[in-house]
LOVOTI-612630 format. One line per field, with one value per atom (N, C-alpha, C, O): x, y, z; atom name. Coordinates in steps of 0.2 Angstrom, whole numbers, plus 5000, padded with zeros to 4 digits. Layout:
% LOVOTI-612630
east = c(X,...) $
north = c(Y,...) $
up = c(Z,...) $
atom = c(CA,...) $
***
This chain:
% LOVOTI-612630
east = c(5004,4999,5005,5003,5010,5014,5017,5017,5019,5023,5018,5020,5012,5007,5005,5004,5005,5004,5008,5006,5017,5022,5021,5022,5019,5018,5012,5013,5007,5002,5004,5001,5009,5011,5016,5016,5020,5023,5021,5024,5015,5011,5007,5007,5003,5000,5005,5004,5010,5016,5017,5016,5020,5019,5014,5016,5008,5002,5002,4998,5005,5007,5003,5002,5000,4997,5003,5009,5001,5006,5007,5003,5013,5015,5012,5011,5012,5010,5004,5002,5001,4995,4997,5000,4994,4994,4988,4984,4986,4980,4981,4985,4977,4977,4970,4966,4970,4964,4964,4969,4959,4959,4954,4949,4955,4952,4955,4960,4952,4954,4948,4947,4946,4941,4943,4938,4949,4952,4951,4954,4948,4948,4955,4957,4957,4962,4961,4959,4962,4960,4966,4972,4962,4967,4971,4970,4977,4982,4980,4983,4975,4972,4966,4966,4962,4957,4963,4962,4969,4973,4975,4974,4977,4979,4973,4974,4968,4962,4961,4960,4960,4960,4965,4964,4972,4977,4976,4978,4973,4972,4966,4966,4961,4956,4958,4956,4962,4965,4968,4967,4973,4977,4971,4971,4966,4960,4957,4957,4955,4952,4957,4955,4963,4970,4969,4969,4969,4971,4965,4966,4959,4953,4953,4952,4954,4955,4961,4960,4965,4971,4969,4971,4966,4961,4956,4955,4954,4948,4950,4947,4955,4957,4961,4965,4959,4962,4963,4959,4969,4972,4977,4980,4978,4983,4989,4990,4994,5001,5004,5008,5003,5006,5005,5009,4999,4999,5003,5001,5008,5012,5015,5016,5017,5019,5016,5018,5010,5005,5003,5004,5001,4999,4994,4994,4989,4983,4981,4984,4978,4976,4969,4967,4966,4958,4956,4959,4949,4947,4941,4939,4940,4935,4932,4935,4924,4921,4917,4913,4918,4915,4910,4912,4905,4899,4902,4906,4898,4900,4899,4902,4893,4892,4897,4896,4902,4907,4904,4907,4899,4895,4900,4903,4901,4905,4899,4893,4902,4897,4899,4896,4906,4909,4916,4919,4918,4925,4925,4920,4931,4932,4940,4944,4943,4949,4951,4947,4956,4959,4964,4965,4969,4975,4976,4979,4974,4973,4980,4985,4980,4987,4989,4995,4985,4985,4983,4984,4981,4979,4972,4971,4966,4960,4958,4954,4962,4961,4962,4958,4969,4971,4966,4964,4964,4959,4952,4948,4951,4944,4946,4942,4949,4950,4951,4948,4953,4954,4948,4947,4944,4937,4933,4929,4933,4929,4930,4926,4937,4939,4937,4936,4936,4934,4927,4924,4923,4915,4915,4912,4918,4919,4921,4918,4925,4927,4924,4926,4919,4915,4908,4906,4904,4905,4913,4915,4914,4920,4917,4911,4921,4920,4917,4917,4913,4912,4918,4922,4917,4922,4924,4918,4929,4930,4926,4924,4923,4918,4921,4917,4926,4929,4928,4927,4927,4926,4918,4914,4917,4910,4907,4901,4910,4906,4902,4902,4898,4894,4898,4897,4904,4908,4915,4916,4919,4926,4929,4927,4934,4936,4943,4947,4945,4952,4954,4950,4961,4964,4968,4971,4969,4973,4977,4975,4984,4988,4989,4992,4987,4986,4992,4993,4997,5002,5001,5001,5001,5001,5008,5012,5009,5015,5016,5011,5022,5023,5021,5022,5018,5015,5009,5006,5005,4999,4994,4988,4995,4991,4985,4987,4978,4974,4972,4968) $
north = c(4994,5000,5005,5010,5005,5012,5016,5022,5007,5009,5013,5017,5010,5013,5020,5024,5022,5029,5033,5038,5031,5035,5035,5041,5030,5030,5037,5042,5034,5040,5047,5052,5048,5054,5056,5062,5053,5056,5057,5061,5055,5056,5062,5066,5064,5069,5076,5081,5074,5079,5081,5087,5076,5078,5081,5083,5082,5084,5090,5093,5094,5100,5101,5107,5096,5096,5097,5095,5101,5103,5097,5093,5097,5090,5092,5098,5086,5087,5083,5081,5081,5076,5071,5071,5065,5060,5056,5056,5052,5050,5042,5040,5038,5030,5027,5030,5021,5016,5014,5011,5015,5013,5006,5006,5002,4995,4990,4991,4985,4979,4976,4970,4980,4977,4972,4970,4970,4965,4968,4964,4973,4974,4979,4983,4977,4980,4985,4982,4991,4994,4993,4992,4994,4994,5000,5005,4999,5006,5011,5016,5012,5017,5020,5026,5016,5018,5020,5026,5017,5019,5026,5031,5027,5034,5040,5045,5038,5041,5042,5048,5037,5037,5043,5047,5042,5045,5053,5058,5054,5061,5064,5069,5060,5063,5064,5069,5059,5060,5067,5071,5067,5075,5080,5085,5079,5086,5087,5093,5080,5080,5083,5087,5082,5085,5092,5096,5093,5102,5105,5111,5103,5107,5105,5110,5101,5099,5104,5107,5105,5110,5118,5122,5119,5125,5126,5132,5121,5122,5122,5126,5120,5118,5125,5127,5127,5133,5132,5131,5133,5130,5137,5141,5138,5143,5141,5135,5146,5145,5140,5136,5141,5136,5129,5126,5127,5119,5116,5111,5121,5119,5113,5113,5107,5101,5094,5089,5097,5091,5088,5091,5082,5078,5073,5071,5071,5067,5062,5064,5058,5053,5054,5052,5056,5055,5051,5050,5048,5043,5048,5053,5045,5049,5043,5038,5044,5039,5045,5048,5045,5048,5045,5040,5048,5044,5046,5051,5041,5043,5048,5050,5053,5059,5064,5070,5061,5067,5070,5074,5067,5070,5066,5061,5070,5066,5062,5063,5056,5051,5051,5051,5050,5052,5053,5052,5057,5059,5059,5061,5056,5055,5054,5052,5055,5054,5047,5044,5045,5037,5038,5034,5042,5043,5050,5054,5052,5058,5061,5058,5067,5072,5072,5074,5071,5072,5079,5081,5082,5089,5091,5092,5090,5091,5098,5097,5103,5108,5108,5110,5105,5102,5098,5098,5092,5087,5090,5088,5093,5096,5103,5102,5106,5109,5105,5108,5102,5098,5094,5093,5091,5089,5094,5093,5101,5106,5107,5108,5106,5108,5103,5105,5097,5091,5094,5095,5095,5097,5103,5102,5108,5113,5113,5117,5108,5106,5102,5101,5099,5095,5099,5105,5096,5090,5091,5096,5086,5085,5083,5084,5081,5079,5074,5072,5072,5065,5059,5061,5054,5049,5047,5045,5046,5042,5037,5033,5037,5032,5025,5020,5024,5017,5015,5009,5018,5016,5015,5019,5007,5005,5005,5004,5005,5004,5011,5015,5010,5016,5022,5028,5020,5025,5023,5017,5027,5027,5028,5033,5024,5025,5027,5023,5032,5034,5036,5038,5036,5039,5044,5043,5049,5056,5058,5059,5057,5060,5067,5069,5071,5078,5080,5077,5085,5087,5095,5098,5098,5107,5108,5107,5112,5115,5122,5125,5125,5130,5134,5131,5141,5143,5141,5145,5136,5133,5135,5135,5137,5139,5145,5150,5144,5149,5155,5159) $
up = c(5000,5001,5001,4997,5003,5004,4998,4996,4994,4988,4983,4978,4984,4979,4981,4976,4987,4989,4985,4982,4987,4985,4975,4972,4972,4966,4964,4961,4967,4966,4968,4966,4973,4975,4969,4968,4966,4960,4954,4950,4954,4948,4949,4945,4955,4956,4955,4952,4959,4959,4952,4950,4947,4941,4936,4930,4939,4936,4939,4936,4944,4947,4953,4955,4956,4962,4969,4969,4972,4978,4982,4984,4985,4989,4995,4996,4999,5006,5007,5012,5001,5001,4996,4990,4999,4992,4993,4998,4988,4987,4985,4980,4988,4987,4988,4991,4984,4985,4993,4996,4995,5003,5003,4999,5007,5007,5002,4999,5002,4998,4994,4995,4989,4985,4980,4976,4979,4976,4968,4964,4965,4959,4957,4961,4951,4950,4943,4938,4943,4938,4933,4934,4925,4922,4921,4924,4916,4917,4914,4915,4911,4908,4913,4914,4916,4924,4928,4931,4930,4936,4935,4939,4927,4926,4927,4931,4925,4925,4933,4935,4938,4944,4947,4951,4945,4947,4946,4950,4940,4938,4942,4944,4943,4947,4955,4958,4957,4964,4966,4970,4959,4959,4960,4964,4956,4956,4963,4966,4967,4972,4978,4982,4977,4982,4981,4986,4975,4973,4975,4978,4975,4979,4986,4990,4988,4995,4998,5004,4994,4998,4998,5002,4992,4992,4998,5001,5000,5005,5011,5015,5014,5019,5023,5020,5028,5031,5039,5043,5042,5048,5049,5045,5057,5059,5058,5058,5058,5056,5060,5058,5068,5071,5071,5073,5066,5066,5059,5057,5057,5051,5053,5059,5050,5051,5054,5055,5056,5059,5052,5047,5052,5047,5049,5055,5045,5047,5041,5036,5040,5034,5036,5041,5030,5030,5025,5019,5027,5022,5018,5020,5012,5008,5005,5004,5004,5000,4996,4998,4990,4985,4980,4976,4979,4974,4967,4965,4962,4956,4953,4949,4956,4953,4958,4958,4960,4964,4972,4975,4973,4979,4984,4983,4991,4997,5000,5001,5000,5003,5011,5016,5011,5020,5019,5014,5025,5025,5033,5036,5035,5042,5043,5038,5050,5051,5052,5056,5048,5049,5054,5059,5053,5058,5062,5059,5065,5069,5069,5071,5068,5070,5078,5079,5082,5088,5091,5096,5085,5087,5084,5078,5090,5087,5082,5077,5084,5080,5072,5068,5071,5064,5060,5054,5065,5061,5060,5055,5064,5063,5057,5053,5057,5051,5044,5039,5043,5039,5036,5029,5041,5040,5037,5032,5040,5039,5030,5026,5029,5022,5017,5011,5018,5015,5013,5008,5019,5017,5013,5008,5014,5009,5002,4998,5001,4995,4991,4985,4995,4990,4987,4989,4982,4980,4974,4972,4973,4968,4961,4960,4957,4948,4950,4955,4944,4945,4942,4938,4945,4946,4939,4936,4934,4928,4927,4931,4921,4917,4919,4920,4918,4920,4926,4927,4931,4936,4939,4939,4939,4938,4945,4945,4952,4957,4957,4953,4963,4965,4968,4967,4971,4975,4975,4972,4976,4977,4984,4987,4988,4993,4992,4989,4995,4995,5001,5005,5002,5008,5006,5000,5009,5007,5014,5020,5012,5019,5018,5012,5024,5023,5026,5032,5025,5028,5029,5024,5035,5034,5033,5037,5027,5026,5026,5025,5027,5026,5020,5015,5022,5016,5013,5008,5015,5014,5018,5016,5024,5029,5027,5024,5029,5027,5032,5030) $
atom = c(N,CA,C,O,N,CA,C,O,N,CA,C,O,N,CA,C,O,N,CA,C,O,N,CA,C,O,N,CA,C,O,N,CA,C,O,N,CA,C,O,N,CA,C,O,N,CA,C,O,N,CA,C,O,N,CA,C,O,N,CA,C,O,N,CA,C,O,N,CA,C,O,N,CA,C,O,N,CA,C,O,N,CA,C,O,N,CA,C,O,N,CA,C,O,N,CA,C,O,N,CA,C,O,N,CA,C,O,N,CA,C,O,N,CA,C,O,N,CA,C,O,N,CA,C,O,N,CA,C,O,N,CA,C,O,N,CA,C,O,N,CA,C,O,N,CA,C,O,N,CA,C,O,N,CA,C,O,N,CA,C,O,N,CA,C,O,N,CA,C,O,N,CA,C,O,N,CA,C,O,N,CA,C,O,N,CA,C,O,N,CA,C,O,N,CA,C,O,N,CA,C,O,N,CA,C,O,N,CA,C,O,N,CA,C,O,N,CA,C,O,N,CA,C,O,N,CA,C,O,N,CA,C,O,N,CA,C,O,N,CA,C,O,N,CA,C,O,N,CA,C,O,N,CA,C,O,N,CA,C,O,N,CA,C,O,N,CA,C,O,N,CA,C,O,N,CA,C,O,N,CA,C,O,N,CA,C,O,N,CA,C,O,N,CA,C,O,N,CA,C,O,N,CA,C,O,N,CA,C,O,N,CA,C,O,N,CA,C,O,N,CA,C,O,N,CA,C,O,N,CA,C,O,N,CA,C,O,N,CA,C,O,N,CA,C,O,N,CA,C,O,N,CA,C,O,N,CA,C,O,N,CA,C,O,N,CA,C,O,N,CA,C,O,N,CA,C,O,N,CA,C,O,N,CA,C,O,N,CA,C,O,N,CA,C,O,N,CA,C,O,N,CA,C,O,N,CA,C,O,N,CA,C,O,N,CA,C,O,N,CA,C,O,N,CA,C,O,N,CA,C,O,N,CA,C,O,N,CA,C,O,N,CA,C,O,N,CA,C,O,N,CA,C,O,N,CA,C,O,N,CA,C,O,N,CA,C,O,N,CA,C,O,N,CA,C,O,N,CA,C,O,N,CA,C,O,N,CA,C,O,N,CA,C,O,N,CA,C,O,N,CA,C,O,N,CA,C,O,N,CA,C,O,N,CA,C,O,N,CA,C,O,N,CA,C,O,N,CA,C,O,N,CA,C,O,N,CA,C,O,N,CA,C,O,N,CA,C,O,N,CA,C,O,N,CA,C,O,N,CA,C,O,N,CA,C,O,N,CA,C,O,N,CA,C,O,N,CA,C,O,N,CA,C,O,N,CA,C,O,N,CA,C,O,N,CA,C,O) $
***
């Protein structure tokens, strides 16, 4: 899973997405998307991360904190669920990230190649210098 997250982070970075967040498939559905579908999902994840980073606001003193959030996004882009999987240890930061998730929704529709009703993804979100709102 970690290697997959690193690979997705590299693809997102190449797509112009700010570092500090990575996107990956959460859970073990047993489904392995085709290369073309994986590329579409990676691009979709990059767009979700970009929208999320623009929506999260936190005080400057919270730079350096990180949290893992779980998202479930419906086929039409609606947010089904957003939750903290791994807390930063700072409730204010975690709450700020969750508020940003709700503010960022809805997202664009899932790629047509994804046939399930929703997509579950994990995002590692890091509060970086210059990114605070």
